[in-house]
VODRENNU-952599 format. One record per residue (C-alpha): x, y, z; residue in three letters. Coordinates in Angstrom, 1 decimal, m for minus. Layout:
<atoms>
> c1, c2, c3, lumdo
> X, Y, Z, Ala
...
</atoms>
This chain:
<atoms>
> c1, c2, c3, lumdo
> 26.2, 82.3, 112.4, Met
> 29.4, 82.2, 109.9, Thr
> 28.9, 85.9, 109.4, Ala
> 29.4, 86.4, 113.1, Gln
> 32.3, 84.3, 113.3, Ile
> 34.1, 85.9, 110.1, Thr
> 33.5, 89.6, 111.9, Asn
> 34.8, 88.1, 115.0, Ala
> 38.2, 86.8, 113.4, Met
> 38.5, 90.0, 111.4, Leu
> 38.4, 92.2, 114.5, Ser
> 40.8, 90.1, 116.5, Ser
> 43.7, 90.0, 113.6, Thr
> 43.3, 93.8, 113.4, Gly
> 43.4, 93.8, 109.6, Thr
> 42.0, 97.6, 109.3, Asp
> 43.9, 100.6, 108.3, Ala
> 46.2, 100.6, 111.4, Gly
> 48.1, 97.3, 109.8, Gly
> 49.1, 99.1, 106.8, Ala
> 51.1, 101.8, 108.8, Gly
> 52.6, 99.4, 111.0, Ser
> 54.1, 97.6, 108.1, Met
> 55.3, 101.0, 106.6, Leu
> 57.0, 101.6, 109.9, Ser
> 59.0, 98.1, 109.5, Met
> 60.0, 98.7, 105.9, Val
> 61.4, 102.3, 106.1, Ile
> 64.2, 101.3, 108.6, Pro
> 65.0, 98.2, 106.6, Leu
> 65.1, 100.3, 103.5, Val
> 67.5, 102.9, 105.5, Leu
> 69.7, 100.2, 106.7, Leu
> 70.1, 98.7, 103.4, Ile
> 71.4, 102.1, 102.1, Ala
> 73.7, 102.8, 105.0, Val
> 75.2, 99.4, 104.1, Phe
> 75.6, 100.3, 100.5, Tyr
> 76.9, 103.6, 100.9, Phe
> 79.5, 102.7, 103.8, Leu
> 80.6, 99.2, 102.8, Leu
> 79.7, 98.0, 99.4, Ile
> 80.4, 101.3, 97.2, Arg
> 83.9, 102.0, 98.6, Pro
> 84.8, 98.1, 98.3, Glu
> 83.9, 98.4, 94.8, Asn
> 86.1, 101.5, 94.0, Lys
> 89.2, 99.5, 95.5, Lys
> 88.5, 96.6, 93.2, Lys
> 88.3, 98.7, 90.3, Lys
> 91.4, 100.7, 91.3, Ala
> 93.4, 97.5, 91.9, Ala
> 92.1, 96.0, 88.6, Ala
> 93.2, 99.2, 86.9, Lys
> 96.6, 99.2, 88.3, Met
> 97.3, 95.7, 87.5, Arg
> 96.3, 96.2, 83.7, Ser
> 98.6, 99.3, 83.7, Glu
> 101.7, 97.2, 84.9, Leu
> 104.7, 97.8, 82.7, Ser
> 108.4, 96.5, 82.4, Val
> 110.4, 98.4, 84.8, Gly
> 107.7, 99.0, 87.3, Asp
> 108.5, 98.1, 91.1, Gln
> 105.9, 96.1, 92.8, Ile
> 105.3, 94.7, 96.1, Thr
> 103.2, 91.3, 95.8, Thr
> 100.6, 90.2, 98.3, Ile
> 103.1, 87.9, 99.9, Gly
> 105.6, 91.1, 100.4, Gly
> 108.3, 90.2, 97.7, Ile
> 109.4, 93.3, 96.2, Val
> 110.8, 93.4, 92.6, Gly
> 111.4, 95.1, 89.1, Thr
> 109.0, 93.8, 86.3, Ile
> 110.8, 92.4, 83.8, Cys
> 108.4, 90.9, 81.4, Ala
> 104.4, 91.3, 81.2, Val
> 102.0, 88.8, 79.9, Lys
> 98.2, 88.4, 79.7, Glu
> 97.8, 87.1, 82.7, Asn
> 101.1, 86.8, 84.5, Thr
> 104.3, 89.0, 85.3, Ile
> 107.9, 88.1, 85.6, Val
> 109.7, 90.3, 88.0, Ile
> 113.5, 90.5, 89.2, Glu
> 113.8, 90.3, 93.1, Thr
> 117.7, 91.1, 93.7, Ser
> 120.9, 92.1, 92.3, Ser
> 121.4, 88.3, 92.0, Asp
> 118.9, 88.7, 89.1, Arg
> 116.5, 86.0, 90.5, Val
> 113.3, 85.9, 88.5, Arg
> 109.9, 84.7, 89.5, Met
> 106.6, 84.4, 87.7, Glu
> 103.3, 85.6, 89.6, Phe
> 100.1, 86.2, 88.3, Thr
> 98.8, 89.9, 87.9, Lys
> 96.3, 89.3, 91.0, Trp
> 99.3, 88.6, 93.4, Ala
> 100.4, 92.3, 92.8, Val
> 99.3, 94.2, 95.7, Ser
> 100.9, 97.7, 95.2, Thr
> 103.1, 99.5, 92.6, Arg
> 106.2, 101.0, 94.1, Gly
> 107.9, 99.5, 97.4, Thr
> 105.6, 99.4, 100.4, Gln
> 107.5, 100.8, 103.3, Thr
> 105.1, 100.3, 106.1, Thr
> 102.0, 98.3, 106.9, Glu
> 99.6, 101.2, 106.4, Glu
> 100.0, 101.4, 102.6, Gly
> 102.2, 101.8, 100.0, Pro
> 105.2, 103.9, 99.9, Gly
> 106.7, 105.9, 97.2, Glu
> 105.4, 105.0, 94.0, Thr
> 106.8, 105.9, 90.3, Lys
> 104.4, 108.6, 89.9, Asp
> 105.7, 110.2, 93.1, Ala
> 109.1, 110.2, 92.2, Lys
> 108.0, 111.9, 88.7, Asp
> 106.3, 114.6, 90.5, Lys
> 109.4, 115.9, 92.5, Lys
</atoms>
């Protein structure tokens, strides 16, 4: 009697070889979706973070920078975690953390950085 009930339950749930094929057809699109997210979203963002960290570590006295708040100035002193910039001809000096530096060079448009020190050297 219990064998008949067990056979009936197995036949109604469909635990034969067809179940493995349907599981595989569900996993493949999920793996492809994760791969697309990695190559289109995660990897480029990591590259931007590395480039920004490299730029901030290479800041030196005399570089002209733009902060994330839009303040433009020339670097007067570089410390381990902060920089001191001079913002105008009035010799106003402000201290910022390095992570607040957006770009090296002046940013003339909203799309991106303007002319940088390296671009001036190439001319």
